[in-house]
N, C-alpha and C positions, 0 to 999 in steps of 0.2 A: 530291750537293746543290750542286755547283759550277754546275750548269745554271742555277740561280736567279741566281747572281752574273753569269754571262756574259750571260744574258738582260737583266739590269738595265743592264749596260754597253752593250748593243746597243739599248736602248730607254729612253734617259735621259729623253726627253720624257714617256714613259708613266709612268716612275717619279715624276717631278715631279707629274704630274696625279693619280696614285694617292695620293701624300702629301697633296695638297690635298683630294682626295675623302674620304680616310679621316678627316682632321681635321674636315671639314665634317659628314660623316655621324655622327661620334662626338659632336660638339657637339649636333647635331640629335637624336640618339638619347637623349642625357642629358636633354634637356628633354621628350622624348616618352615616355620610359619611365615606366610607372605607379609612383608612390611609395607604399610602405606600410611599416608597422613590421616585420611578420614575413611570410614567404611563406605562402601558403595551405597548410595541412596539417591532415589529419584525425587525431584522436587515436583509438586503438583502443577506443572506449567509446561505448555507446548508453545513454541514460537514458530512463526512462519515469516520468512524474509524474501524480498524480491529486490534486485538491483536493476535500475533502469537509467542508464546514462542519458542525459539530455531531456529527461522528463521532469517537469516542475511538480510541486506538491499536489496541485489540483489535478494534474494529468495522472499522477500516480494513484490518487484517490479514486478517480473515475475508472481508470483502466485496469487497476490491479486490486486495490484495497476493497472496494465495494463488491466486486464479484467474488473475492475470496471470503469476505465476511458472510455473504449469502451462502456460499458453499459449505462453510463450517458451522452454520447456524443449527444444523440438525445433528451435530456430533454429540453422542450421549455422554453425560457426566460432566459437561463443562459448566462452570459457574458464571464466569464473566469473560468478556472479550474486549481487550484494549487494542486499538490500532493507532499507529503513527504513520502518517503519509508526509514525506518531506521531499526536498529536491534530490532526485537521483535514487531514492530507495523508499520502501515501505516495510513496516514490521507489525505483525499481529502477535500479541501475547494472550494466550488462553489459560485461565486458571481452572483447575478441576477439583472435584470432590476428593477428599483425602483417601477414600476407599477405592478409587479407580486405579487399575493397573496402568501405569503410564506407557508401557510398551503397547498395550492394546489401544490406548488413546492416540498414540502416535500413528498407529496403523489406520485408525478411523479417520484421522485428519488427512493422511496421505490418500486414502481412498476417496474422500470427499473432494480432493483437489485434482484427482486424476483426469477429470474432463475439462479442467480450466485451460483455456487457450489465451495466452497473453500477447499483446502487440509485439511487433518486431522491435528489437533493441532492448527488451527486458529479459532478465534471466528467468529460468524456471523457478517456481516456488520451492524454497528449501525449508523442510520441516525439521525442527530441532527439539529434541527431548533433553531437558537439563538434568544432569546427573553429576555427582561428585567425581565419577571416573573420567569426566570430560576435562578435569583440571590437568593441564599439561604436566607431564613428568619432567621433561627436559626441553629446553629451547636452545637450538644450536644455530649459530650464525656462520654463514659461508661468505668469505670475501676473496676476491681475486685481484692479483696485481694489475691486470689490464682491465678491471672493471667488470660489470655485468654485461657480457657480450652474448651473442647468440650461441657461440661455440661453448662458452662456459655454462650456459643454461642447459645445453644438450648434454655436456659432461655430467652435470649434476643429476639430470633426469635419468641418464642411461647407466652411469657408473656409481656415483656417490650415493644417491637415494637408495638403490637396491642393497647397498652395504648395511644401511640402517634397518631396512625392511626385513632383513633375515634374522634380526634379533628375536629370540623366542619370548613370547609373552606380550608382544606389542599389540595394541588395538589399531593404531594408525600412525603414519608419519606424513604430516601435511607439509608440502613445499609452498612457501610463500615468498613474495617479493619479486616473482618473475613477471616481466612485462610480456604479455602474450603478443607474439608476432602476428602481424596481419598485413594483407596486401591492401594498400590505400590507392584509390583512384582520385587524383586531384583534377577536377574539371577546370577548364579555362573558359570563363564566361565570354571573353572577347572572341575566341575562336569558335565557340558554340554559336554566338550571335552572327558571326561572319558566315558560318555554314547554314544559318537559318534553322538551327535545331534547339528545342527546349532541353533544359537539363534533365527532365524526366526520361528522356530517351535512353539515358545511361543506366536507368534502373533495371532495364531488361537485357543488359549486355551479356549476362551470364545465362540467361534463360535458355534451357535446352542444350547447354554446352557440356555439362558433366552428367550425362545420362547413359544408362545401359538399357536398351529397349529390345525386347524379343519381338521379332516380326513374323515368326512362324517356323514351320518345319517342311522341308522338301527332300525328296530322294536325290542325293548328289553322289555321283560315282557309284550308284547302286546301293547306297546306304542312307537311311533316314537321318538327316542332320538338322540340328537347331540353328536358326539364323538370327543373329542379333546385331544391332547397331550400337557401337561403343563410342562415347565421347570422352576424350582424355585430355583435359586442359592441365598441363603440368609444368609450364614455364612462363615467365613474364613476357617474352617475345611473342609467343602465341597469343597471350591476352592482349597485348598492345596492338596486334594486327587484326583483332576481331572487327568485323564490320558493324557499325552502329547506324549507318544509313547508306543508301546507294552512293558509292564512290567515296565514302567517309569512313576512315578507320578510327579506332579508339585513340590511337596515338596522335591523330590529327587534332583532337579537341581536348585531350587530357594527358597528364603524365601519370605513370604507374611506378610505384616503389613498394619495397617491403620495409616496414617500420614497426617499432614496438609501441604498444598502447601506453600512453603516458598519463592515464587518468588518475593514477595512484602514486603515492610516495612511501617507500619503506627504507629507513636508514638505521643503521646500528653503529653507535659510537662515531657518528659523523661520516659514515661511508654508506654508499648504496650497497645493500646486502641482500643475500637470499637467506631465508630462515627455514629451519626444519623444526616443526612442532611435534614432539613425540608424546603419545599417550599410551598407557598400558591397559591390558584387560583387567577384569575384576579379581582375578585369582593369582596373579603373578607378583613377585617380590619387587617392589619399587627400587630398593637399594641395589639389587643385583642387576636390574635392567639399566639403571643409571650408570653403573660401573662399565657395562658393555658400551653404552653410548660414549662415555669418556674414552674408552679404549679405541673404538672405531674412529673417533675424532682425531686422536693422536696418530693413528695409522694413515688417515687421509692426508694429514699434514706432511708425512714422510713420503707417501706415494705420489702426491701431486704437488710439486714445489710451487706451482702458480696459485694454489688454493690455500686458504687458512680456515680451518674449522675450529670453532671455539664454543664450548658449552657456557652460555651466558646466564642460564638459570636452570636449577634443578630442585624439584620438591624433595628429592631424596635427602638433601642436606637438612631440610626441615624435619623429615622423618627421623633421621639419625639423631638430630639435636633433641627432638621430642622424646625418643626412646631413651636416650642417655639421661635426659632430665627426669623423666618419670622413674627410671630404674634407680637413679640417685635418691629420689624421694622415698621409694620403696625400701631401699637399704637403710636410709636414715630412720624411717619409721620403725623398721625391725630393730634397729639399734636402740632407739628410745624405749621401745616396748621391753626389750631385754633388760635394760637398766632398771626399769620400773619393777619388773619381776624379781630381779636380784635384790633390790632394796627391800621389798616386802618379805621375801622368803629367807633372805640372808643365807642362801645355800646355793653353791655353784652347780652342784649336780642336779638339784631340782630345777634350777633355771635352765640348764641345758636340756633337760627332758621336755620342758615346756616349749622352748623356742624351736625344737626340732620340728614342730608342727608347721612352722613357716615354710622352710624349703620343701617339705613333703607335700603340703597343700598347694604350693605354687607349682610344683612339678606336675602334680595330677591335674591341676587347672589348665596348664599349658597343653597337656596332652588332650584333654577334653575339648579345648578350643580348636585345636588342629583337626579333630574329628568332626567338629560342628561347622567347619567351613568359615570360621571367624578369623579375620586377619589381625595382625599385631599393629594396632594404631593407637592414637592418643586417647581414645575412649576405652579400649580394653586395658591399656596400661594404667589409665586413670582408675579403672575398677580395681586393679591390683593395689594401687596406692591407697585407695579408700579402704579396702578389705584387710590390709596387712595388720592393722591394729586389732581387728576382730578375729584374725586367724588364731590367736593364742587364747581367746576367751574360754573356749570349751576346755582346752588343755589346762588353763589356770584353775578352773573350777575342779577338775579331776585331780590334779596334782596337789592342790591345796587341801582337798578332802583327805587324800591319801596321807599327806604330810601331817595333818591334824590327828588322824586316827592312829598313826604310828607313834605319836607322842603319848598315847594313853593305852595302847594295846601292843601285844607282842607282834613283831613283824612276821608276815606270812603271805603266801599267795592268796589264800582265802580272804585275808583282811583287805588286800588290794582289790580283789574282785568285788567284795562287799562295799568297799569305799566307792568304787566306780558305779556300782549299782545304785547307791544312794542318790547320786547326782545325775544318773543316766537320763532319767525322764526329764529332769529340768533342762539339761543342756540340749537334749534332742528337741524339746518343745521350743526352747529359745532360738535355736538355729533355724528350725522350720518357720518360726514366725518372721525372722529376718528375711529368709528366702521368699516367704509368702508375700512380702512387701513388693517384690519385683515381679510377681506373676501377672498383675494387672497391666504391666507395660505391654503385654501381648495384645491388649485391647486397644492400644493407641494405634493411630493410623498414619500412613504417609511417612514423610521424612523424619518426623519426631520419633516414630517407632524405630526406623532404621538407625538412628543415632543412639537411642537409649538401649535398644535390645542387646548389642554387644557388651555394653557396660553391665547390664543386668545379668547376662549369662556369666560374665567373668566373676562377679560377686557371688552369684549362686554356686557356681562350681567351686569357688574358693571356700565358702562356708561349709558346704556339704563335705568337702575333702577334709577340712579341719575337724569336723565332727567325727568322721571315720577314724582319723588319726588319734583323736582324744580317747576313743573307745577301744582302740586296739594297740597302737604303738606305745602310747604314754603309759598304760598299765604294765606292759611287758618290760619297757625300759625302767620303770620304777622298781620292779622286782629285781632287776640286775644292779642298778646303780645306787639304790637306797638301802640295800642290805648292808648291815654292819656300819651304817652311817649314823652318827650321833646328831640328832636334830634338836635345835633349840625350841623349847616349849613356847607356844604363842598364847598369850593371855588375852582373854576376852575383854572388850572395852566396857568397864563398869559405868563410865560416864554416859555412854550411849544408852545403856539400859536405864539409868536414872532419868535421863532426858526423855526417852521414849515413854517411860512409865508416867511421867508428868503429863506428856501430851495425850496419852490414853485416858488420863483422868480429867483432862481439860480439852476434850475433842473440839468443841465448838470454837474455842479461841484459835487453835491451830488451823481449823478449817476456814475461819473468817480471814485470818492473816493470809492464808494461801489464796483464797478467792480474790482478795484485794490485789495481791501481786499478779495474779493471772489477769484480772481485769485491767490493771495498769499496762501490762504487756500488750494486750489487745488494743488498747487505746494508742499505744506507741506505734503499733503496726499500721494503723490507719493514717498516721501522719508521716510515716516513713516514705521516702521516695522510692518509686518502683521503676527500676531501670532496665535497660536492654543489656545483653551480654556484649561487652566491647572486645574487639579483636586486637591482636598485636599487629601494629602497622609499621614497625621500625625497619623492616628489611626491604620494603618496596615503597616507592613514591609514585603517585600518579599526578600528571600535570596536563592541563588542557589550555590551549590558546584558541579562543573562539571569536570569530569575526562576524560582523553583520552579514546577512545573506547577499547583499549587493556587492560585496568585496570580490575583486578578481582573484581567481585561484592562484595566479602567478604571485600576487602580493602576499597571499597567505603562506605560500611555500617559502618565499624569501624571508619573511619574518620568523617562521618556524625554524629555519636553518640558523638564523641569527641567534635565537634563543638557545638552540641546541649548542651552538659554539660557546655561549656563556656557561652553560651547564658543564660542558667538557673541561672548562678551565677550573672548575671547583674540585676540591680534593675528596669529597665524600662519595660521589657516585662510582660504582664499579662498571656498570654497563647502562647505556641509554638507548632506548628504542624509540624512533619517531615514525609515526604512521599518519597518513592523511589520505582521504578518499576511500571509496568503497570498492571492494573486489568481491568476485563470486566466492573466492576461497574464504574470506572473512565472513561473508553472509552465511556460509555453511555452518559456522559456529554461532550464528546469531549476532555477530558483531557488525553493526551498521551504524553510521553516524553521518550528519550533514557534511558535505565536502568542505565547508568553511571552518571546520574544527580540526586542529592539529593536536593529536594526542601523543603524550610521552609516557613511557613506562620506564622508571629508573630503578635499577637494582643496586642497593647500597652496599658499601663495604661493611665489614663487621666492626662493631663497637665504635661507630661514628655518631656524631651529633646530628640526628635526623632533622630535628626541629630547626637547627641552624641553617641547614641546606634549604628547607622550606622557606624560611625567612629570607634567605638570599634570593630565591626565585621571585617571591612576592615583592621584593624591593625593586624589581625590574618593571613593575606595572606602568610606571611613568613613561617608559620607552615604547609602550604599546597602547597609546591613548584610545585607539578605536576598537581595541579588543578586550575581552574578558579573560584575564589570566587567573587561573585557579591552581592550587597545589595542595596536596595533602597525602597523608599516609593511607593507602588502600582506597582512597576516594578523593573527592575534590572539596572536602570540607575543612581540611587543615587541622583536623582533630579526630575525636572518636564519637562524633555525633550520630544521631539516628534521625530518620526522616518521618515527619507526620504530614500526610497529604490531605488536602481538602479538594474533593472533586465536585465540579459544578457542571450540571447537564442542562441542556435546553435547546430550543430550536433557533433562537436568535443569537447570532454572533455578537451583536451590539450589547444585548442584555448580559451575555456571559462576560464580556469585557468589563462592563460596569460592576458586576457582582464580584469579579476577581479583584478589581481595584479596591473595593470596599473591604473584602476579606483581608487583603494584604495590609491595609491600613489598620485594621482592628487587631491583628496579632503581632505586628512588628515590635511593639513595645513590651511584650511579655518577657519577663526575666527567664533566661535560659534559652531563648530562641536566638540562634546564632546568625541565621540567614533565611530570608524569605524570597522565593522566586516563583515565577509562573511563565507560561509560554504565550501569554496574551500579547506581549509587545514585540514578539519576534516576527517582524514583517519586512517586506522588501518592495521596492517600486516595480511596477510592471505595466503591461499594456494589454487591454482587452480588445480583441478584434471581433466585432459583431458583424456577421455575414448577412447580407440581404438574401433570404432564401429564394426569392424570385430570380436572382441573378446568378447564384451559384450554390452548390451544396456545401454546407459548413464542414462536413467530414472530409470532402475532397480538398478544400482549402487548407484544413489542418494538416492533412497528410503532405500536401505540397510544401507548405512552409516548413514543417518539421524536416523534410528531406533536404530542403534548401539550406537550412540553418544548422543542421546537426549531421555528424557522420552517420550514414545509414548502412546497415548490413544488407548486402544484396546477394550473398551466396558464399560459396567456398570453392577452393581449388586445391589440387595436390601439388605440393612444392617440396622437392627433396624428400619424397616418400612420406610427407606429413600433410594432413588435411588442415588448411589454415583458412580463416575467414577473409572474405573480400569486402572492403568497406568503401562506399562512395563518400568522399570527403564533402564537407559543407561547401556549397557553391558561393554563398554570400555570408557577409559578416557585418550586419547593419550596426552602425555606431551612432546614428541620429534618428530622430523621428521621421525625417525626410527619407532616409534610406529604407526605413521600414515601410513607409507609405508607397514607395516606388518599386517594391518587389513585384516582379513580373510573374503572373500566374496565367494558366490556361483557362479560358472561358469558352462558352459556346460559340462566340464570334471570333476567337483567336486570342493571342497573348494580350494581356492588359495589366495595368497597374492594380495593386491590391485595393487601393481606395476606390476603384471603380465598382467594386462589388461588396465592400465592407467599410465599416466605420471604426476608427481607431481611437480608444480612450485610455487615458492614464489611470492606473490603479495603484493601490498600496495594500497588498494582501499578505496573509501569514504564509511563511515558507514551511510551516509545520501544522498539519491538521490532525487533531486528535479525536478519536471516536471511542465511546464506551458503549458496548452492546449495540453498535450501529448508530448511536446518537452522538452528535457533536458535543464535546465537553472541554472544559479547561481545568487544569490541575494547578493548584497552588501548593508548593512544597516548602515546608518549614523545617530547616535543619536545626535540631535541638540537642541539648546536653543529654546524652544517653542515660546518665545516672538519675535524671529527674523526669524520665519519660512520662510516667503516669500523671504526675502533677501538672506538667506543661500541657499534656493532652486534655486534662480536665479544664484548664484555663482556656485553651483554644476552643474547646467545645462550647464553653460558656460564652465566650466573646462572639463566636460565629452565630450563636442563637439570637444574639441581639441585633445582628445585621439584617436590615430589611432587604430581602432579595427581590429582584424584578419578577414580574409575573411570568410563570412558566419555567423558572430556574429552580432546580433542586440541588441540595447540598449533602455530601456524604464525607464524614471525617474518617480517614483510614491510615494506611501506612504501617510503620513499625509498632505503633500502639495497638492497632487492631490485631496484628500478628501476635503481639505479646499477650493480649487478652485471650486469644484462642489457645495459645500454649498453656497459659495459666489455668484456663478452664479444663483442659485435658488432664493436666497434672493434678488439679484438685479432685477431679473425678477419680483419678487413679488412687489418690490418697484415701478417699472414702471407701473404695473397694478393698484396698489393702487393710484398712482397719477392720472391716468386716471379716476378711479371711483370717487375720490374726486372732480376732475374738473367737472365731469358729475353732481354730486349732487349740486354743486354751480351754474352751468348753469341752472338747474331746479329751484333752489331757487331764483336766481336773474333774470332769464329769459333773460339773455344776456351773451355775451362772455367777454366783457371788464371788468366788475366787478370781475368775477372769475380770470381772468388773473392777475389783480392787486393784488388780494388776494394771488395768488400763488407766488408772488414776494418774499414773506418772506421765502419761502422754501430754495432757494439756500443760502440765508444769514444765515440760521440756521447752515449750514456747517461750516461757519467761526468760530463761538463760539465752536462748537463741536470739531473741529480739534485742535483749540488752547487749549481747555480744556484737550484734550488727550495728547498734547505735554507737557503742564505744569505738569500734574500728572504722565507722563511716562506710560500712558496706551497704550497697543498695539492694533492694529486694528485686531479684530477677529470676530467670528460669533455673539457674544453678542453685540459688538459695532455696527455691521450692523443692528442688531435688534433694537438698540437704534435709529438709523437713520430712520428706518421704523416707529417707534412710533412717531418720530418728525413730520412726514408728517401730521398726524392727529392733534397733539397737537398744532403745530405752526399755522396752517391754522385757528384754532379756534379763535384766537385773531383777525386775519385779517377779518374774517367773522363778528364778533361782531362790528368791526369798520366800515366796508363797509355797513353793514345793517343800521347803524345809518346814514351814508352818504346818502343812498338811501331814507330814510325817510325824511331827511332834504331837499333833492332836490325838494320835493313837494312845498316848500315855500321859498327856498333860492337858491342862485347861487352855482355853484360847489365849488368855492373857499371858500365861507362862510360855506357850508355844511361840507367841509373837516376840516376846523379850529374848528368848533363847535363840530363835531364828535370826533376829536382827544382829545379835552379838556374834553368832557363829558365821553368818554369811556376810558380815560387814567387810571382812578382809578380801574375799574373792570378788565381791561387788566393786570395792574400791580399786582392786588390782586390775580388773577388766576395764573399768571406766578410765582409769588413769593411763593404762596401756593404749587404749583406743585414742584417747585425747593426745597423748604424746606422739603417736604415730601420725596424727593429723597435722602436727605443728609444721613439718616441712612444706605442706601445701599452703599454709598461711603465709610463710615467708618467701615462697618461690613465686616466680612469674608464671601465670597461666598460659598454656599454649592456645593459640588461636583455634577456635572451633571446639574446644574441649569443655565439657560440663564440669570437669574436676578443677575447681578454682578456689580462690580465697573465700568467696561467698559460701560455697558448700562447706568448706572446712570450718569457718567461723560458726555457722549454724550448728554443725555437729558438735563442736567443742563446747559452745555455750549451752546448747540444749542438753547435752549429756552431763555437763557439770551440775546444772540445776536439777535435772531429773534424778541424778544419783542421790542428792541430798533429800529430795522429796520422796524418793523410793524408800529410804530408810526410816522416814518419819510418817509420811502421809499414807503410804500403802498399808502399814499395820493399823493406822487410825481408822481408815475407811473399812478395812477388813473386819475389825471388831465392831464398827458401827453397823455393818451389814449382818452381823451375828449378835446384835445387841441383847436380845432376850436370853439367848443361850449363855453369852459371856457373863451377863448380870447374875443369872442363876448359879453359874459355876463359882463366881466370886463369893456369893452368899454362903454356898456350901463350904467353901474354904474357910470363911470367917467363923462359921458355926463349929467347924472341927477345931 
């Protein structure tokens, strides 16, 4: 590696130019890199949704869920299929193997569903692939002074929407809150009865009206001409005058009007509103697009006085906050590292030479990230924050060796080159081992790889850049700045030598003490709580108001608006969005829910007491005795809980209900379980109509009653140059059992009451039917304290094993704990592979096994400090903590390599014992400097608030700080001890020879 140093001295002008070029391209790359909150990542899940107004859960199951489940059963790569059939909608969630490309999986699902034909009144199946890029960038509300009128909707669709769609870099702009206009035919049952016509006759009123039919070609006026018959129904008068029977027009038995579909409710800040949901593509800058959205919103307010466009939410604010937060931590880390170097070297020029590696390494890193297609997000910035303390390590070792050599020899270019050569192998090996730790991340699959790879690339680029700077720029700058500089002599630590010598003479005592400490830390690990990564939930609040299935929709809306009014009176919310009911627009995003639930999304003002607002909402529970009112940050838990699920499968609904009740009773009292729920008690009253097959066909009766009781699509017509649906309104609205019994239906002998061909029975059925892999199941969900996830999961598993399940019922515990175990397993596998690669690099470097083995001794002792640090700070063991241990593999071995490399150099002229004592005394200062600099650079991460979704958190920093602290001490004592033990015969022989001399 000395070639780099010699080249730098031979091409000083080129080095200066490269420094300027790197700084310039780094600054340019920073401003050009796309900014986003999270990197683009697919989750291993595909969802299918269908909306069917007027269909109950059983009808949705039979008509939509079951055929779709059968259709997707042959899709390759799928692991499990969960389905929810409820009133008015169904949803299927398919999980896939982590190595499946989700784009291909989506295509396979769409192909499987291409031949599915659903009944009239149901939407087509929407196939949704979950991806972080689906997170809305901006949410814009549109209000009008005269309300949401037909003219205002047209203005939005034709003028306002295209203004946003022209923004470069957008993936989509979805318009929501529009009530689709439709032509409604209201039958008059008295007039129908007077005319002697059944309501079914109106079903065919549009049949053959809007058609274009070719009837052939004939020579007309000497030219062959095509002849076709055209039907053009384009106004309400023509529709009203259509004949429905001889001498009877539609207007004689029904009224016709254009009206909006009122099945859903969307309100923003207490007003009916339209919404524009803006999403960006995977390569564009979120901040730039958000600025364009703000700009266009302001222009719309000026251009259309009747309209008010307001950006009520933008993830770009989170992006900017995260970027600023991480950059602040990077700068603080760099400052702390600088102070440490200055205190150790006590020389401003040497300190300046050392810290120049930080901006140069970061500049080169940003350039390489831009060329790799990596965006600037909380994970890449987290990589910079973690690496900043490590960026000066190589430069510290180089400058310290130059500094030490100039105290004993005459200053010259050759001395600097020789001083750099002495440590070149050590810093190269140590940097490569740290980089090697992140190589196995490429073996991870799915979303975990997508999240960790940008972080790993950032750290890798940073460390390789710092090595290059240490071998080129640092020696050249030393030749310029240290010439004619009087340096204070650094004295070796005699106390360390004496203490190490004692340990080498009493190896088994130090080894025993070390093993006891290591064993104690392992014991602590097993009793530590294993938690999930908790997210920040202060900026958004979710509230749900859920009523029993039998509650009228009008009542739900009335109560939801009442709660909305209370929220608006509070000072903490900035914007409040109220949504109720299912729309096809929401279904396209996979967002479907029972119509009896009103959902609120509240965006909070900055620096407000979020918990106080949640408490205020929950204090209103007494005003809604029939409803379940839930409020919480980012979810409905009111805290930072995680969900553990217990799935029960079986063929008997009664057995499943009994098993679910027993499971709930067994886990309710476990400490840390905040709430236990299941879907077993969600039922509603109903009526089962059992048709006598000898008197009528059940399918015909079902179609007749559905058309009588529900609005039925019967076609479409062109109105004002737009194709709009035509709906036959419900003819009857039974309010008693007698009304239901006396419904008139057509039979083989003519009109008759429903009870003449069927028996009516009262029922009490679930309004939500769940299937797992095609089999009915119940899910018990326990919301638990995320910091005690593994402990609570163990207790739940133990308790549920003691529950005696009914025959045919099977139980599976899953949820957050299962996901955590999978992530843990992947990361532990990565750690094992990383250790193997690190060992290989050291074997290549030292050309033996004993030196690498001695160097690796510091690894297990890093766990001592890491686990003690977690116990002291109360940090739970989660994915970010494991990632901290993964980083320690590379960081800790670095110091051992620097020490052993010096030992190997000394052995050419000294005994093993002398080599160890001299190396420890000589390398103590650079080892302490690099360790303390890295530790201090991590301090801002400990005291700062972690960004949601980031692996760079307090847990990672605590592990690295604690582990590096203990490993540094063990490196200076235990690595020499084990090294001499591995060379015991040779060392003993050398000591005897010295004694005889």
